[in-house]
PLY file of the C-alpha trace (Angstrom):
ply
format ascii 1.0
element vertex 597
property float x
property float y
property float z
element edge 596
property int vertex1
property int vertex2
end_header
-13.14 -4.41 32.72
-14.33 -5.21 36.22
-12.17 -7.29 38.53
-15.20 -9.48 39.17
-14.88 -12.31 36.65
-18.33 -11.82 35.16
-17.69 -12.28 31.46
-20.10 -10.18 29.41
-19.38 -11.54 25.94
-22.03 -9.48 24.15
-20.73 -6.24 25.63
-17.13 -7.20 24.89
-17.95 -7.98 21.27
-19.84 -4.70 20.91
-16.88 -2.70 22.20
-14.50 -4.70 20.00
-16.61 -4.04 16.89
-16.68 -0.32 17.62
-12.93 -0.30 18.26
-12.19 -2.11 15.00
-14.52 0.23 13.11
-12.89 3.35 14.53
-9.38 2.00 13.99
-10.30 1.19 10.39
-11.38 4.78 9.81
-8.23 5.99 11.57
-5.89 3.92 9.41
-7.72 4.90 6.23
-7.11 8.59 6.91
-3.36 8.37 6.26
-2.03 4.92 5.35
-3.29 4.71 1.72
-2.27 8.32 0.97
1.07 8.43 2.78
3.27 7.83 -0.27
1.27 10.43 -2.16
2.06 12.96 0.56
5.75 12.03 0.47
5.75 12.57 -3.27
4.23 16.01 -2.77
7.02 16.81 -0.34
9.39 16.35 -3.28
10.84 12.90 -2.56
11.59 10.65 -5.51
10.53 7.02 -5.80
13.71 5.45 -4.30
13.51 7.63 -1.18
9.83 6.85 -0.75
10.62 3.15 -1.17
13.26 3.36 1.57
10.84 5.13 3.92
8.04 2.64 3.34
10.42 -0.31 3.53
11.66 0.90 6.90
8.07 1.31 8.07
7.15 -2.26 7.10
10.34 -3.63 8.65
9.58 -2.01 12.00
6.00 -3.27 11.95
7.13 -6.82 11.08
9.37 -7.29 14.12
8.59 -4.55 16.63
4.86 -5.30 16.94
5.25 -8.99 17.98
7.98 -8.05 20.44
5.85 -5.36 22.09
2.87 -7.71 22.20
5.01 -10.31 24.01
6.24 -7.76 26.56
2.75 -6.36 27.17
1.43 -9.86 27.80
4.30 -10.85 30.05
3.96 -7.78 32.28
0.16 -7.50 31.99
0.36 -4.00 30.52
-1.84 -4.48 27.48
-4.31 -1.71 28.28
-1.47 0.65 29.11
0.16 -0.12 25.76
-3.13 0.47 23.91
-3.57 3.86 25.55
0.07 4.89 25.07
0.01 3.81 21.42
-3.14 5.77 20.61
-2.14 8.81 22.63
1.36 8.89 21.17
0.11 8.50 17.61
-1.97 11.66 17.99
1.17 13.75 18.38
3.51 11.68 16.24
1.28 11.97 13.17
1.25 15.77 13.45
5.04 15.87 13.22
4.75 14.88 9.55
2.99 18.19 8.86
6.10 20.03 10.05
8.34 18.57 7.33
9.12 21.32 4.79
8.46 20.61 1.14
11.28 20.96 -1.35
9.16 23.16 -3.60
7.74 26.11 -1.71
5.21 26.84 -4.46
3.92 23.47 -5.63
2.41 23.55 -9.10
-0.10 20.84 -8.36
-1.55 22.55 -5.27
-4.64 23.86 -7.03
-6.10 26.27 -4.49
-7.60 29.10 -6.54
-5.14 28.56 -9.38
-7.18 26.56 -11.83
-7.88 29.43 -14.18
-4.70 31.40 -13.80
-2.84 32.21 -17.00
0.76 33.34 -16.82
2.45 35.11 -19.67
6.18 34.77 -20.00
7.91 37.39 -22.14
11.15 36.38 -23.78
13.58 38.39 -25.91
13.50 38.82 -29.65
9.76 39.43 -29.73
8.84 35.80 -28.99
5.86 35.64 -26.60
4.90 32.26 -25.22
1.65 31.78 -23.28
1.68 29.17 -20.55
-1.30 27.58 -18.88
-0.59 26.71 -15.25
-2.64 23.55 -14.69
-3.39 22.45 -11.12
-1.83 19.02 -11.30
1.57 17.57 -10.64
4.34 17.91 -13.16
3.98 15.51 -16.03
6.65 14.86 -18.60
7.37 13.65 -22.06
10.40 11.98 -23.51
11.47 11.81 -27.12
12.91 8.64 -28.49
16.28 10.09 -29.46
18.98 8.37 -27.48
20.80 10.23 -24.77
19.51 13.74 -25.29
18.03 15.16 -22.12
14.59 16.73 -22.09
12.79 19.07 -19.77
9.65 18.83 -17.68
6.52 19.91 -19.45
4.07 21.43 -16.96
0.91 20.18 -18.52
-2.16 18.38 -17.36
-1.61 14.66 -17.93
-5.17 14.35 -19.18
-4.27 16.63 -22.10
-1.15 14.75 -23.15
-1.21 11.68 -25.34
0.40 8.55 -23.95
2.70 8.26 -26.94
4.45 11.52 -26.19
4.74 14.53 -28.50
2.41 13.83 -31.41
0.56 17.05 -31.93
1.71 19.59 -34.41
3.27 22.89 -33.38
0.78 24.91 -31.41
-0.22 25.29 -27.84
1.81 22.28 -26.68
4.88 23.74 -28.41
4.42 27.00 -26.58
4.14 25.22 -23.26
7.30 23.26 -23.90
9.27 26.29 -25.04
8.06 28.29 -22.09
9.18 25.52 -19.76
12.51 25.58 -21.54
12.78 29.29 -20.90
11.78 28.98 -17.25
14.33 26.23 -16.77
17.11 28.13 -18.48
16.66 31.36 -16.54
16.93 29.43 -13.28
20.61 28.84 -13.94
23.42 31.13 -15.11
24.62 28.68 -17.73
21.13 28.33 -19.11
20.72 32.10 -19.43
23.87 32.29 -21.53
22.57 29.79 -24.07
18.98 31.01 -24.21
19.48 33.28 -27.20
20.92 30.44 -29.27
18.04 28.15 -28.38
15.40 30.77 -29.15
16.95 31.42 -32.53
16.82 27.74 -33.46
13.33 27.28 -32.04
11.85 30.28 -33.85
13.38 29.03 -37.08
11.60 25.71 -36.53
8.29 27.45 -35.84
8.53 29.40 -39.10
8.93 26.14 -40.93
5.48 25.16 -39.65
6.55 21.53 -39.35
6.72 19.65 -36.11
9.61 17.55 -37.35
11.61 20.73 -38.03
10.72 22.16 -34.66
11.65 18.97 -32.89
14.94 18.71 -34.75
15.85 22.31 -33.91
14.87 21.77 -30.30
16.82 18.52 -30.12
20.02 19.98 -31.58
20.06 22.98 -29.22
18.91 21.17 -26.10
22.39 19.84 -25.42
23.55 23.41 -24.74
21.54 23.46 -21.53
22.76 22.14 -18.19
21.97 18.52 -17.57
18.33 17.77 -16.90
16.61 14.53 -16.02
15.52 12.16 -18.72
11.75 11.99 -18.58
9.13 9.53 -19.70
5.67 9.50 -21.09
2.55 10.18 -19.07
2.60 6.65 -17.71
6.11 7.22 -16.36
5.77 10.84 -15.26
5.91 9.82 -11.60
9.48 8.66 -12.21
10.25 11.77 -14.23
9.00 14.05 -11.51
11.27 12.45 -8.94
14.33 12.83 -11.17
13.49 16.42 -12.05
13.03 17.38 -8.43
16.23 15.66 -7.37
18.16 17.92 -9.78
16.14 21.08 -9.40
16.36 21.46 -5.65
19.51 21.60 -3.59
20.95 18.44 -2.15
20.84 19.99 1.28
17.09 20.49 1.14
16.56 16.97 -0.21
18.74 15.50 2.52
16.92 17.31 5.31
13.49 16.44 3.94
14.43 12.77 3.74
16.06 12.70 7.20
13.11 14.41 8.87
10.64 12.13 7.09
12.60 9.05 8.13
12.93 10.16 11.75
9.30 11.10 12.20
8.06 7.98 10.41
10.22 5.66 12.54
9.01 7.35 15.72
5.42 7.19 14.53
5.63 3.51 13.56
7.24 2.53 16.85
4.19 3.91 18.62
1.44 2.62 16.32
2.73 -0.78 15.16
1.90 -2.79 18.33
-1.71 -1.56 18.55
-3.45 -4.05 16.25
-1.66 -7.17 17.47
-2.05 -6.32 21.16
-5.77 -5.66 20.68
-6.26 -8.90 18.72
-4.38 -11.01 21.27
-6.33 -9.47 24.16
-9.70 -10.05 22.55
-8.85 -13.60 21.47
-7.77 -14.62 24.97
-10.82 -12.95 26.47
-13.15 -14.92 24.19
-11.10 -18.09 24.51
-11.72 -18.13 28.25
-15.47 -18.56 27.61
-15.07 -20.73 24.46
-16.39 -18.01 22.13
-13.45 -17.70 19.73
-15.70 -18.59 16.80
-17.19 -15.09 17.08
-13.72 -13.58 16.85
-13.24 -14.54 13.20
-15.82 -12.10 11.81
-14.47 -8.96 13.50
-12.22 -8.11 10.54
-15.36 -7.10 8.63
-15.80 -4.11 10.94
-12.27 -2.91 10.30
-12.81 -3.25 6.55
-16.06 -1.30 6.79
-14.26 1.40 8.73
-11.51 1.61 6.13
-13.97 1.74 3.25
-15.86 4.56 4.95
-12.78 6.44 6.10
-10.88 6.34 2.82
-13.76 7.97 0.96
-14.68 10.36 3.75
-11.17 11.73 4.22
-10.80 12.22 0.45
-13.93 14.39 0.44
-12.66 16.39 3.41
-9.29 16.94 1.76
-10.89 18.41 -1.33
-13.14 20.68 0.73
-10.85 21.79 3.56
-7.26 21.47 2.40
-7.11 24.90 0.79
-8.50 26.55 3.92
-5.88 25.00 6.21
-2.75 25.62 4.15
-1.84 28.23 1.59
1.71 27.15 0.87
3.21 23.67 0.96
2.07 20.20 0.05
-1.64 19.39 0.13
-2.79 16.58 2.36
-2.39 17.92 5.89
-6.09 17.17 6.44
-5.15 13.47 6.39
-3.01 13.90 9.49
-5.50 16.13 11.28
-8.23 13.57 10.64
-5.95 10.78 11.81
-5.28 12.58 15.08
-8.95 13.29 15.64
-10.03 9.68 15.07
-7.13 8.45 17.22
-8.57 10.49 20.09
-11.94 8.80 19.59
-10.27 5.37 19.51
-8.48 6.29 22.74
-11.83 6.75 24.47
-13.06 3.38 23.18
-9.86 1.60 24.30
-10.63 2.41 27.94
-13.42 -0.19 27.87
-11.76 -2.60 25.42
-11.93 -6.23 26.68
-8.59 -7.22 28.16
-8.21 -10.49 30.15
-7.59 -9.87 33.83
-5.73 -13.08 34.47
-2.27 -14.36 33.61
-2.43 -17.29 31.24
0.14 -19.96 31.95
1.53 -20.66 28.50
5.01 -21.62 27.38
7.03 -18.68 26.16
8.80 -20.60 23.40
5.82 -21.02 21.10
7.29 -18.64 18.51
10.50 -20.68 18.40
8.46 -23.85 18.12
6.44 -22.35 15.25
9.64 -21.33 13.45
11.08 -24.82 13.83
7.81 -26.20 12.50
8.17 -24.07 9.36
11.75 -25.26 8.85
10.76 -28.90 9.10
7.77 -28.86 6.74
8.27 -28.41 3.00
4.65 -27.30 2.52
5.05 -24.54 5.10
8.32 -23.43 3.52
6.60 -23.17 0.14
3.72 -21.28 1.73
6.13 -18.92 3.53
7.95 -18.09 0.28
4.59 -17.45 -1.37
3.57 -15.04 1.38
6.90 -13.19 1.13
6.40 -12.79 -2.63
2.82 -11.60 -2.11
4.05 -8.97 0.35
6.76 -7.78 -2.05
4.30 -7.43 -4.93
1.48 -5.87 -2.93
3.85 -3.24 -1.52
4.46 -1.90 -5.03
0.71 -1.42 -5.43
0.30 0.23 -2.05
3.28 2.53 -2.59
2.94 3.68 -6.18
-0.53 2.96 -7.56
-1.81 6.38 -6.48
1.18 7.96 -8.21
0.18 6.15 -11.37
-3.43 7.25 -11.00
-2.48 10.88 -10.34
-0.37 10.87 -13.49
-3.58 10.11 -15.36
-5.61 12.85 -13.70
-7.27 10.96 -10.85
-8.33 12.87 -7.77
-8.06 11.57 -4.24
-11.77 10.76 -4.13
-11.33 8.36 -7.06
-8.33 6.81 -5.33
-10.27 6.32 -2.13
-13.23 4.85 -3.99
-10.93 2.33 -5.70
-9.78 1.04 -2.30
-13.35 0.95 -0.99
-14.41 -1.21 -3.95
-11.79 -3.83 -3.10
-12.74 -3.88 0.58
-16.46 -4.15 -0.13
-15.74 -6.96 -2.58
-14.00 -8.95 0.17
-16.95 -8.43 2.53
-19.48 -9.53 -0.09
-17.46 -12.64 -0.95
-17.03 -13.70 2.68
-20.38 -15.62 2.96
-19.11 -17.92 0.21
-15.76 -18.58 1.91
-16.49 -22.14 3.04
-18.02 -23.20 -0.28
-15.16 -21.63 -2.22
-12.47 -23.42 -0.20
-14.35 -26.70 -0.45
-15.01 -26.59 -4.19
-11.63 -25.31 -5.34
-9.50 -26.66 -2.45
-7.00 -24.47 -0.63
-4.30 -24.93 -3.26
-6.75 -23.99 -6.00
-7.83 -20.81 -4.20
-4.20 -19.80 -3.65
-3.52 -20.33 -7.35
-6.64 -18.36 -8.29
-5.65 -15.53 -5.96
-2.14 -15.32 -7.41
-3.55 -15.31 -10.92
-6.02 -12.51 -10.12
-3.25 -10.47 -8.50
-1.09 -10.91 -11.59
-4.01 -9.81 -13.77
-4.51 -6.69 -11.66
-0.85 -5.74 -11.96
-0.91 -6.17 -15.73
-4.04 -4.04 -15.91
-2.44 -1.31 -13.79
0.43 -1.01 -16.24
-2.02 -0.05 -19.02
-4.14 2.58 -17.28
-5.41 5.14 -19.76
-7.48 7.69 -17.82
-8.63 8.73 -14.36
-11.40 6.12 -13.93
-9.83 3.13 -15.65
-8.55 1.60 -12.40
-12.04 1.12 -10.94
-13.32 -1.93 -12.91
-10.39 -4.17 -11.98
-10.61 -3.42 -8.25
-13.36 -6.01 -7.79
-10.68 -8.68 -8.30
-9.26 -7.66 -4.93
-11.98 -9.79 -3.36
-10.08 -12.86 -4.64
-6.49 -11.57 -4.83
-6.62 -10.25 -1.26
-9.59 -11.79 0.57
-9.88 -15.36 -0.76
-6.11 -15.71 -1.10
-5.56 -14.99 2.59
-8.47 -17.22 3.60
-6.78 -20.13 1.83
-3.40 -19.30 3.35
-4.94 -19.11 6.83
-6.78 -22.40 6.41
-3.60 -24.10 5.20
-1.66 -22.77 8.19
-4.27 -24.09 10.61
-4.18 -27.54 9.03
-0.39 -27.77 8.97
0.17 -26.37 12.47
0.67 -28.64 15.43
-1.67 -28.24 18.44
-1.06 -24.98 20.29
0.97 -23.31 17.53
-1.88 -22.08 15.31
-1.83 -18.46 16.46
1.97 -18.08 16.75
2.34 -19.59 13.28
-0.37 -17.35 11.84
1.24 -14.30 13.47
4.59 -15.27 12.01
3.14 -15.46 8.50
1.17 -12.23 8.85
3.89 -10.19 10.56
7.35 -11.55 9.82
6.97 -13.13 6.39
4.40 -10.80 4.86
5.87 -7.68 6.51
9.37 -8.69 5.47
8.17 -9.17 1.91
6.53 -5.72 1.93
9.78 -4.21 3.17
11.85 -5.93 0.49
9.37 -4.96 -2.23
9.41 -1.33 -1.13
13.20 -1.10 -1.16
13.52 -2.66 -4.61
10.35 -1.21 -6.15
11.39 2.40 -5.61
14.61 2.01 -7.60
12.90 0.02 -10.36
10.22 2.70 -10.64
12.88 5.40 -10.90
14.91 3.78 -13.65
12.26 1.91 -15.66
8.89 3.45 -14.82
5.80 2.28 -13.01
4.35 0.45 -16.00
7.48 -1.70 -16.29
7.45 -2.28 -12.53
3.92 -3.67 -12.61
4.59 -5.76 -15.69
7.69 -7.25 -14.07
5.71 -8.08 -10.93
3.03 -9.71 -13.08
5.58 -11.92 -14.83
7.19 -12.81 -11.50
3.83 -13.85 -10.03
2.96 -16.01 -13.03
6.32 -17.75 -12.90
5.92 -18.39 -9.19
2.37 -19.66 -9.74
3.65 -22.26 -12.20
6.45 -23.24 -9.81
4.06 -23.35 -6.82
1.62 -25.70 -8.54
4.33 -27.98 -9.90
6.12 -28.27 -6.54
2.84 -28.70 -4.68
2.00 -31.79 -6.72
5.38 -33.40 -5.97
5.41 -32.78 -2.23
4.03 -35.42 0.14
0.40 -34.65 0.87
0.21 -36.26 4.33
-1.42 -33.65 6.51
-0.98 -33.41 10.28
-4.15 -34.34 12.14
-5.22 -31.62 14.54
-6.62 -33.66 17.40
-7.80 -30.58 19.28
-10.35 -30.10 16.49
-11.37 -33.72 16.48
-12.13 -33.65 20.19
-14.75 -30.97 19.62
-17.02 -33.57 18.03
-19.90 -34.39 20.33
-19.29 -37.56 22.24
-22.96 -38.52 22.03
-22.66 -39.57 18.43
-21.21 -42.98 19.40
-21.37 -45.37 22.33
-18.68 -47.39 24.01
-20.37 -50.63 22.98
-20.00 -49.91 19.28
-17.19 -52.06 17.92
-17.45 -51.30 14.21
-14.68 -49.03 12.98
-17.05 -47.44 10.45
-19.10 -46.00 13.30
-16.17 -44.78 15.32
-16.18 -40.97 15.22
-12.41 -40.63 15.42
-11.80 -42.87 12.43
-14.53 -41.20 10.42
-13.21 -37.72 11.18
-9.68 -38.70 10.25
-10.86 -40.20 6.97
-12.91 -37.13 6.10
-10.02 -34.76 6.75
-7.62 -36.98 4.80
-9.96 -37.11 1.81
-10.48 -33.35 2.11
-6.76 -32.77 1.90
-6.25 -35.15 -1.00
-9.08 -33.41 -2.84
0 1
1 2
2 3
3 4
4 5
5 6
6 7
7 8
8 9
9 10
10 11
11 12
12 13
13 14
14 15
15 16
16 17
17 18
18 19
19 20
20 21
21 22
22 23
23 24
24 25
25 26
26 27
27 28
28 29
29 30
30 31
31 32
32 33
33 34
34 35
35 36
36 37
37 38
38 39
39 40
40 41
41 42
42 43
43 44
44 45
45 46
46 47
47 48
48 49
49 50
50 51
51 52
52 53
53 54
54 55
55 56
56 57
57 58
58 59
59 60
60 61
61 62
62 63
63 64
64 65
65 66
66 67
67 68
68 69
69 70
70 71
71 72
72 73
73 74
74 75
75 76
76 77
77 78
78 79
79 80
80 81
81 82
82 83
83 84
84 85
85 86
86 87
87 88
88 89
89 90
90 91
91 92
92 93
93 94
94 95
95 96
96 97
97 98
98 99
99 100
100 101
101 102
102 103
103 104
104 105
105 106
106 107
107 108
108 109
109 110
110 111
111 112
112 113
113 114
114 115
115 116
116 117
117 118
118 119
119 120
120 121
121 122
122 123
123 124
124 125
125 126
126 127
127 128
128 129
129 130
130 131
131 132
132 133
133 134
134 135
135 136
136 137
137 138
138 139
139 140
140 141
141 142
142 143
143 144
144 145
145 146
146 147
147 148
148 149
149 150
150 151
151 152
152 153
153 154
154 155
155 156
156 157
157 158
158 159
159 160
160 161
161 162
162 163
163 164
164 165
165 166
166 167
167 168
168 169
169 170
170 171
171 172
172 173
173 174
174 175
175 176
176 177
177 178
178 179
179 180
180 181
181 182
182 183
183 184
184 185
185 186
186 187
187 188
188 189
189 190
190 191
191 192
192 193
193 194
194 195
195 196
196 197
197 198
198 199
199 200
200 201
201 202
202 203
203 204
204 205
205 206
206 207
207 208
208 209
209 210
210 211
211 212
212 213
213 214
214 215
215 216
216 217
217 218
218 219
219 220
220 221
221 222
222 223
223 224
224 225
225 226
226 227
227 228
228 229
229 230
230 231
231 232
232 233
233 234
234 235
235 236
236 237
237 238
238 239
239 240
240 241
241 242
242 243
243 244
244 245
245 246
246 247
247 248
248 249
249 250
250 251
251 252
252 253
253 254
254 255
255 256
256 257
257 258
258 259
259 260
260 261
261 262
262 263
263 264
264 265
265 266
266 267
267 268
268 269
269 270
270 271
271 272
272 273
273 274
274 275
275 276
276 277
277 278
278 279
279 280
280 281
281 282
282 283
283 284
284 285
285 286
286 287
287 288
288 289
289 290
290 291
291 292
292 293
293 294
294 295
295 296
296 297
297 298
298 299
299 300
300 301
301 302
302 303
303 304
304 305
305 306
306 307
307 308
308 309
309 310
310 311
311 312
312 313
313 314
314 315
315 316
316 317
317 318
318 319
319 320
320 321
321 322
322 323
323 324
324 325
325 326
326 327
327 328
328 329
329 330
330 331
331 332
332 333
333 334
334 335
335 336
336 337
337 338
338 339
339 340
340 341
341 342
342 343
343 344
344 345
345 346
346 347
347 348
348 349
349 350
350 351
351 352
352 353
353 354
354 355
355 356
356 357
357 358
358 359
359 360
360 361
361 362
362 363
363 364
364 365
365 366
366 367
367 368
368 369
369 370
370 371
371 372
372 373
373 374
374 375
375 376
376 377
377 378
378 379
379 380
380 381
381 382
382 383
383 384
384 385
385 386
386 387
387 388
388 389
389 390
390 391
391 392
392 393
393 394
394 395
395 396
396 397
397 398
398 399
399 400
400 401
401 402
402 403
403 404
404 405
405 406
406 407
407 408
408 409
409 410
410 411
411 412
412 413
413 414
414 415
415 416
416 417
417 418
418 419
419 420
420 421
421 422
422 423
423 424
424 425
425 426
426 427
427 428
428 429
429 430
430 431
431 432
432 433
433 434
434 435
435 436
436 437
437 438
438 439
439 440
440 441
441 442
442 443
443 444
444 445
445 446
446 447
447 448
448 449
449 450
450 451
451 452
452 453
453 454
454 455
455 456
456 457
457 458
458 459
459 460
460 461
461 462
462 463
463 464
464 465
465 466
466 467
467 468
468 469
469 470
470 471
471 472
472 473
473 474
474 475
475 476
476 477
477 478
478 479
479 480
480 481
481 482
482 483
483 484
484 485
485 486
486 487
487 488
488 489
489 490
490 491
491 492
492 493
493 494
494 495
495 496
496 497
497 498
498 499
499 500
500 501
501 502
502 503
503 504
504 505
505 506
506 507
507 508
508 509
509 510
510 511
511 512
512 513
513 514
514 515
515 516
516 517
517 518
518 519
519 520
520 521
521 522
522 523
523 524
524 525
525 526
526 527
527 528
528 529
529 530
530 531
531 532
532 533
533 534
534 535
535 536
536 537
537 538
538 539
539 540
540 541
541 542
542 543
543 544
544 545
545 546
546 547
547 548
548 549
549 550
550 551
551 552
552 553
553 554
554 555
555 556
556 557
557 558
558 559
559 560
560 561
561 562
562 563
563 564
564 565
565 566
566 567
567 568
568 569
569 570
570 571
571 572
572 573
573 574
574 575
575 576
576 577
577 578
578 579
579 580
580 581
581 582
582 583
583 584
584 585
585 586
586 587
587 588
588 589
589 590
590 591
591 592
592 593
593 594
594 595
595 596
């Protein structure tokens, strides 16, 4: 911006809208699909949870710290440029991480129609169809007996496990058994015994006999992971990979992923907060902060466009860019390209050219305000729980969808539906908060989020996630509108933004980190369906506790006099003595009745 203090608000808002749009597209290229890429590298759910938890933890505390330093030393534009420029290279480091499986089964470039024939001894020939999806699995109900991964398309497997009679599915399972056994010396020694029992079961032409023969001989094999049904195949895949590949390869893949992700997050985390603080102060200088509140729509539009666009590009270009290794490198190439475009826009991004004289202890004051207000404490715990629950959706929902045959375009479209729902509901924000009250909207948002989680646990095919995504307009959009409005009402003058930043960054980010750490281990041991059902129950219990505690807490709200002073002074005259015509009294009564309602 020019050193001449000529404040061009229209131009500044235009640049800010373009910047938010481009950054939305940039974030959509990688962020929603990152855990999917980590899964394709061969990392199991607990390792992915640790990586994502570390990412959220860095963002929760590093971003506010960098924003404070950039403001103190007037280096905001430098930080914006360094963040965008560094993220271009840092994101490409993720492409260099080697996958555990050098020939991934679910990388479907020109393999969709390939048929492999595996010849085994004793005249038993088993045909295997190599399907271009990730490894799915099935688990019998017998206690303790290990089973083996069945390389079948999840769309062709019934959710209840092995129900079909002996046939093509039998051949696939026996072929997988053979492939597994020949990978190890101990398995090769026991293969003849297993084949004898299996062929005896096949001659009996009864699935129960086949299954019994397979079950009695399976214990002769080396230990294999216990696998689940289609709904839990994401967990099964992680366990199978952890045993199939060497611990050295797993360790190096995890260490490299952790190192690159930490480096990447350190560079990218401060970008959004520094840009928001700069724009807010720029508009605040000319009393135009009311136009700041609608800029989030442009970021949401960018994300909705980018998440669908990058999914289309991945399906079209991924096979041309890589021939061996995990699919998804197009996500990182697209991220780097859009980051370069955002770098060009950041050169003209509105940054205030003056040093605002503000106390540096506002964050400490906001924290002390939270500790001294029971309503804010309850709200903070609610935000932490929301972050913990939402992180399980962000981390593992795409795993769950892929297990049911969804492609990345369907995944991207599901996110776009939720974002567009928030944008369409936004014109009704004021009416919604007034009719239902802030507490009512928070309760409605928690209930809708619990309903979504319960629905996710019962997905049945590739498109079944789409209808419920419209609830994101309430469980994400309206819920945060009510939280933000409550924070503004409970904050003391001058602490609105520090308090809002604390809720958005520290509390919500800390909850996301905690949910990622715990969710990965729960998904590994109990499955994704159980994880979502547990989160649903937890939300419902907290909703009941939230409403009951809310009714018992004192409802005396702090009066924000800075808002009251914005009322036009021409509405009253100094000669008016009646208290009913005094604007201050009337405003205080209206706000008090609003809060009680």
